[in-house]
C-alpha positions in Angstrom: -0.2 0.0 -0.1 1.4 3.4 -0.8 1.3 5.4 2.3 2.5 8.9 1.4 2.2 10.3 -1.8 3.8 14.0 -1.3 4.3 16.9 0.4 1.4 18.8 1.5 3.0 21.4 3.1 5.6 23.0 5.3 4.6 24.5 8.5 7.3 26.7 11.1 6.7 28.9 14.4 8.4 32.3 14.2 8.5 35.2 16.8 6.5 38.1 14.4 5.1 35.7 11.8 3.9 38.8 9.5 7.1 40.1 9.6 8.9 37.1 8.4 6.1 36.6 5.7 7.4 40.1 4.9 11.2 39.2 4.8 10.2 36.2 2.5 8.2 38.0 0.2 10.6 40.6 -0.6 14.0 38.7 -0.9 12.6 35.2 -2.1 9.2 36.3 -3.7 7.2 34.2 -1.8 3.8 35.9 -2.0 0.8 34.5 0.6 -2.3 33.5 -1.0 -5.8 35.7 -0.5 -6.2 34.3 3.0 -2.7 35.5 4.1 -1.9 32.7 6.0 0.0 30.5 3.5 2.0 31.0 0.3 1.3 28.0 -2.0 3.1 26.3 -4.7 0.9 24.8 -7.3 1.9 21.4 -9.6 0.3 18.6 -11.6 1.5 15.1 -11.4 4.5 14.0 -14.3 1.8 11.1 -14.9 -1.9 11.8 -15.0 -3.8 14.8 -14.7 -4.2 15.1 -10.8 -3.4 18.9 -10.0 -1.6 19.5 -6.2 -0.8 22.1 -4.1 2.2 22.4 -1.3 1.7 25.1 1.0 4.0 26.9 3.2 3.3 28.4 6.3 4.2 30.4 9.4 2.6 30.2 13.1 3.1 32.4 16.2 5.7 31.0 18.5 3.1 30.0 21.0 1.1 28.5 19.0 -0.4 25.1 20.2 -1.4 23.7 17.1 2.0 21.5 16.9 0.8 20.2 20.3 2.3 17.6 21.9 5.4 18.2 20.2 7.9 20.8 21.1 9.3 20.9 17.7 9.3 24.2 15.8 8.4 23.1 12.5 5.5 20.1 11.7 5.5 18.6 7.9 2.2 18.0 6.3 2.3 14.8 4.1 -0.6 14.0 1.2 -2.1 10.3 1.8 -4.5 8.9 -0.8 -6.4 6.8 1.5 -6.5 8.2 5.1 -8.3 5.8 6.6 -6.4 3.0 5.6 -3.3 5.1 6.2 -4.2 5.4 10.3 -5.4 1.5 10.1 -1.7 0.4 9.0 -0.1 3.2 11.8 -2.4 1.8 14.3 -1.3 -2.0 13.7 2.2 -0.8 14.0 2.1 0.9 17.4 2.4 5.0 15.8 1.0 7.2 18.3 -2.1 8.7 16.9 -4.4 11.4 18.0 -7.8 10.7 18.4 -8.8 14.4 16.7 -9.8 14.8 12.7 -10.7 17.7 10.9 -12.7 17.4 7.5 -12.9 20.2 5.5 -14.3 20.6 1.8 -10.3 20.4 0.9 -9.6 17.5 2.7 -9.8 15.3 5.7 -6.6 15.6 8.5 -5.0 13.4 11.1 -2.0 13.5 13.3 0.8 11.4 14.2 3.8 11.7 16.0 7.4 10.3 15.2 9.7 8.4 17.6 11.5 11.8 18.5 8.1 13.1 19.3 7.7 15.5 15.9 4.1 16.0 14.8 3.1 15.3 11.7 0.0 16.3 9.8 -1.7 13.7 7.8 -4.0 15.1 4.5 -6.0 13.4 2.1 -7.2 16.0 -0.3 -10.9 15.5 -1.8 -11.1 13.5 -4.9 -10.3 15.4 -7.8 -13.9 15.8 -9.8 -13.4 15.6 -13.8 -15.4 17.2 -15.6 -18.3 15.5 -17.6 -16.8 15.2 -21.4 -19.3 16.8 -23.8 -19.2 16.6 -27.3 -18.7 19.9 -29.2 -21.5 21.4 -30.4 -22.0 21.5 -34.3 -21.4 25.4 -33.9 -18.1 25.2 -32.1 -17.0 22.3 -34.5 -17.6 25.1 -37.0 -15.8 27.8 -35.7 -13.1 25.6 -35.3 -12.5 25.1 -38.6 -13.3 28.6 -39.8 -10.0 29.9 -37.3 -8.2 26.9 -38.8 -8.4 28.1 -42.4 
């Protein structure tokens, strides 16, 4: 079973997140998304047509979001089937946070590695494929006219 399919995000603590965001924007060109809370890198898988995103976010130094970890960072890994991965990790005696979060942008769970680093697991929502429609007669004629 494939467990991790990619890096979903990199999160770390900062004394002054707003100032640090400005520094990264000025010196490295990392611009925040509309929410102002993340820099998003969009990509497309080499095989297939699936689209993806990796988030980069700063959190206040006193955030509780990384607990129980004492680390200043947290990685988010993409998984295809969160329930299956958690079931396998449970059998392997990995510590799993009982908390779960479900949003329109995916499902989340957390584990700890042996050194106490919190890891976020993210199952993105299933990609919805647009229904393929046969082009109308008018659009086929328009394409032909442009080709001339």
